[in-house]
N, C-alpha and C positions, 0 to 999 in steps of 0.2 A: 758599122762593123757587122751588126746582125745581118745585113743585106748581104755581104761578103760571105759570111759563114754560110748562109743559105745557098749560095752559088757554088760553094766547094763541097758542102757535106750533103750527101744524099739521105743519110739517115743515122741515128743514134739509138743504140739498144743498151738498156741497163737491166742488170740483175742485182737486187738488193737482197743481202742476207743479214740476220741479225744474231749477235752473240751477246745475250743479255741486253745491256744498254749500248754496246758497241756496234756500229753499223758499217758493214763491208759492203762496197758496191763495186762491180765490174762494168765497165763501160766500154763499148765497141763503137767506134766512128768510122763510117764508110763515105768514100769520096766519089763525087759524079765522074763519069768517064774512065774509071779506072778500077782494077780489082783491089786496090790498096786499102787498108784500114789500119787504124790504130786502136789499142786497147790500153785501158788504164784501170788500175784499182785505186779506190778511193776509201780511206777508213775515217771514221768519225767517232770519237769518244767523248760523250757530253760531260761537261764539268758538273762540279756540285758547289756547295757552299765553302769548301776547303780548298779547291783548286779549279781553275779554270779548264775548259774543255780544249781539245786539240784535235787536229786532223791532218792527214797527209794524203798525198797522192803519188802514185808511181806509174810509170809505164808498165805494162803487164805482158810479160813473155809467156805466162801461164803458170798454174801451180807446180808443174813440173819441176820447176827450179826450187820449189819449197816442199818437196816430199808428195807431190801429187803424181799423176800419170802423165806420159808423154801424150796421150791423146788431148790432154787439158790444153795443149798449145794450139790445137787446131780447131776448138770449140767455135761455134758460130752462133752467137746469140740471137740471130734471126730465126733459128730452128728451136722450137719449143723444147724438144728432147736435150739438145745441147744446152739450152739455158737452165732447165732443171738439173742436169748433171753438174754444171758450173755452180749453181746454188748450193748443192750438197757439199762440193768441195770447199766453197768459201765458208760454210758453216761450221766446217771442222777445221779450218786454217786458224792457226795462232796469229792474230793481228800483229803482235809484237814482232814478228818475223819480218813484217813489211816496214816497220818503223825505221 
C-alpha cells in the first residue's frame, strides 16, 4: 500500500495550529501527473482522566465556509506565505464548527 501511495502522491504539506490542547491540522495532498489536489482538516482533542480523547477529519473546502475569507479556498500550502495565512485562520477557527 505504501508503494502505491508513493506512486500516486507527489507531495503532502501540513500546517498545524494549536488552540490550547486542541490541535488543528490542514493537509494538502498533490498527485503525480496532474494539477489535482485534496485538502483535509484534522482536529484532535486529547483526553484526560475523565473523558477519552477524540479526533475527526473532514475534506477541506477552506475556512470561507466557516467565516473565513474567499481567498482561503485557494491557499497553497507549498507557498510559505499561504501556509502562514492558513495557520492564522486555523488558530482563530472554532474547532467545534468542524465536528
